[in-house]
C-alpha positions in Angstrom: 87.0 70.0 62.4 87.2 70.1 58.7 86.3 66.4 58.4 83.4 67.3 60.6 82.3 70.1 58.3 82.9 67.8 55.2 80.6 65.0 56.7 77.9 67.3 57.4 78.2 68.8 53.9 78.2 65.4 52.4 75.2 64.3 54.4 73.2 67.4 53.3 74.1 66.7 49.8 72.9 63.2 49.9 69.6 64.5 51.4 69.1 67.1 48.8 69.8 64.7 46.1 67.1 62.2 47.7 64.6 65.2 47.9 65.3 66.2 44.2 64.7 62.6 43.1 61.5 62.4 45.0 60.4 65.8 43.4 61.3 64.7 40.0 59.5 61.5 40.6 56.4 63.1 41.8 56.3 65.6 39.0 56.6 62.8 36.5 53.7 60.8 38.2 51.7 64.1 38.2 52.5 64.9 34.6 51.5 61.4 33.6 48.1 61.7 35.6 47.3 65.1 33.8 48.2 63.7 30.4 45.9 60.6 31.0 43.0 63.0 32.3 43.5 65.3 29.3 43.4 62.2 26.8 40.2 61.0 28.7 38.8 64.5 28.4 39.5 64.6 24.8 38.1 61.2 23.9 35.0 62.0 26.1 34.4 65.3 24.2 34.8 63.6 20.9 32.4 60.9 21.7 30.1 63.6 22.9 30.3 65.8 19.8 30.0 62.6 17.5 26.8 61.6 19.3 25.3 65.1 19.2 26.2 65.3 15.2 24.7 62.0 14.7 21.6 63.0 16.7 21.3 66.4 14.8 21.8 64.5 11.5 18.9 62.2 12.3 16.8 64.9 13.4 17.4 66.9 10.2 16.6 63.7 8.2 13.5 63.0 10.0 12.5 66.7 10.0 12.5 66.5 6.0 9.7 64.0 6.0 6.3 65.2 5.4 4.6 62.0 7.0 6.1 59.1 9.1 4.5 56.0 10.1 5.0 54.7 13.6 4.3 51.3 14.7 5.8 49.8 17.9 4.3 46.6 19.2 5.1 43.9 21.6 2.5 41.7 22.8 1.8 39.3 25.8 -1.2 37.3 26.9 -1.9 35.9 30.4 -3.0 36.8 33.6 -1.7 39.8 35.3 -0.1 37.8 38.1 1.7 35.3 36.0 3.2 37.9 33.6 6.9 37.9 34.1 8.1 41.5 35.2 10.8 41.7 32.3 7.7 41.0 29.8 5.9 44.0 31.6 8.9 46.3 31.3 9.4 45.4 27.7 6.0 46.0 26.6 6.2 49.4 28.2 9.5 50.2 26.6 8.6 49.2 23.0 4.9 50.0 23.0 4.9 53.3 24.7 8.4 54.7 25.1 9.1 53.7 21.4 6.2 56.1 20.5 7.2 58.9 22.7 10.8 58.7 21.3 9.8 58.8 17.8 7.3 61.6 18.3 10.1 63.7 20.3 12.6 63.0 17.2 10.1 64.0 14.4 7.6 66.7 15.6 9.7 69.4 16.2 11.4 69.5 12.9 8.1 69.3 11.4 6.6 72.1 13.5 9.6 74.2 12.6 8.8 73.7 8.7 5.1 74.2 9.2 3.9 70.8 8.0 4.0 67.2 8.7 1.9 64.3 9.9 2.8 61.2 12.2 0.8 58.2 11.9 0.8 55.8 14.8 -0.6 52.4 15.0 -2.1 51.9 18.3 -4.8 49.3 19.0 -8.6 49.1 19.9 -7.0 48.3 23.3 -6.5 51.9 23.6 -9.9 52.3 24.3 -10.6 48.7 25.7 -9.1 46.4 28.2 -9.5 42.9 27.3 -8.7 40.1 30.3 -5.2 38.7 29.5 -3.9 41.8 27.9 -3.8 44.1 30.9 -0.2 45.5 30.5 -0.6 45.7 26.6 -3.7 47.7 27.0 -2.2 49.9 29.6 0.6 50.8 27.0 -1.9 51.4 24.3 -4.0 53.5 26.5 -0.7 55.5 27.2 -0.1 55.9 23.4 -3.6 57.5 23.0 -3.3 59.5 26.1 0.4 60.7 25.2 -0.6 61.7 21.7 -3.7 63.4 22.7 -1.7 65.7 24.9 1.0 66.5 22.4 -1.8 67.2 19.8 -2.7 70.0 21.8 0.6 71.3 22.3 1.1 71.1 18.4 -2.3 73.0 17.9 -1.9 75.7 15.3 1.5 74.3 14.1 0.0 72.6 11.0 1.5 69.0 12.2 -1.1 66.5 12.4 -1.2 63.5 14.7 -3.2 60.3 13.7 -3.7 57.2 15.6 -5.0 54.2 13.9 -6.7 51.7 16.5 -7.3 48.2 14.7 -8.8 45.2 16.5 -7.2 41.9 16.3 -5.1 41.5 13.2 -4.2 38.1 11.6 -0.6 37.9 12.3 1.9 35.7 14.4 1.4 38.0 17.4 -2.5 37.1 17.4 -2.2 33.4 17.0 -4.3 31.6 19.6 -6.4 34.7 20.5 -10.0 35.7 20.2 -11.5 38.4 18.6 -14.6 39.0 20.6 -17.5 40.4 18.5 -15.4 42.1 15.8 -14.2 40.1 12.7 -10.5 38.9 12.4 -8.7 41.8 10.5 -6.2 41.4 7.7 -2.7 43.2 7.6 -4.2 44.9 4.3 -7.0 46.4 6.4 -4.4 48.4 8.4 -2.6 49.6 5.3 -5.6 50.7 3.7 -6.3 52.7 6.8 -3.0 54.2 6.9 -3.4 55.4 3.3 -6.8 56.5 4.1 -5.7 58.9 7.2 -2.9 60.2 5.1 -5.3 61.3 2.3 -7.9 62.5 4.8 -6.1 63.6 8.0 -7.9 63.2 11.4 -6.8 62.2 14.8 -8.4 58.9 15.6 -9.6 56.1 13.2 -10.8 52.7 14.6 -10.9 49.3 12.5 -13.8 48.5 12.3 -15.0 51.9 11.9 -17.9 51.2 14.2 -15.8 50.4 17.3 -15.1 54.0 18.2 -18.7 55.4 18.2 -20.0 52.2 19.8 -17.2 52.4 22.7 -18.3 56.1 23.2 -22.0 55.3 23.3 -21.3 52.2 25.7 -19.5 54.7 28.0 -22.5 56.6 28.7 -24.3 53.6 30.2 -24.2 52.6 33.8 -21.3 50.5 35.0 -23.4 47.4 35.5 -24.8 47.8 31.8 -21.5 48.7 30.5 -19.7 45.6 31.9 -22.3 43.4 30.5 -22.0 44.8 26.9 -18.3 45.2 26.9 -18.1 41.3 28.2 -19.9 40.4 25.0 -17.7 42.7 22.6 -14.4 42.4 24.0 -12.3 39.0 23.8 -11.2 37.4 27.0 -7.7 36.3 26.1 -7.3 34.4 29.4 -9.9 32.1 28.2 -8.8 32.0 24.7 -5.1 31.1 25.4 -6.1 28.5 27.9 -8.2 26.8 25.3 -5.3 27.0 22.7 
């Protein structure tokens, strides 16, 4: 009888030991998981804080500026149906979203200080749409549209937005393209326009200067007449690049 009791007791002890071993192992695994999760959260928080600090520092630096010059340009020529999708996406990302991000960073700080000017180089393609530059023109139309809206939002804040819209400028980007009825511009023409618009702030400035008023006047004509005039004024980049 005692042997039977002893055997039962021994079996129970063995079972208890196994259970205790499992509990210890489970607790160790749980502690390890919790430690790893805690470490992950600490790292994530540190990264988030560092990113926030970097962004805030950047915003403070930008906000301290009185005027900034913004020029985002990626160009592509060719027919709309032959343009690679990645090229279209890149133009939108650089030409349009680049301007939007820049304004978001700079304008709030300027508004808080009660002064500032953002000068953006757009293009005559903000008002015109040359064949062969459809996506490019769309991004530049977007820039003018975006800044027009933001300008109204900043009304009364003493923050000035300015858009310079040059025609074709003699750069690597413009090689093999046509200028239409306007002359080929030089980089110095754009530089002088930047100085001019800072010294005498205004919202829009076209280069050459007659382009803006002429486009506005042509816009009053019936569509058929407008098409005929613009086909004489605006370069056909599809034809130009094919000749090249």
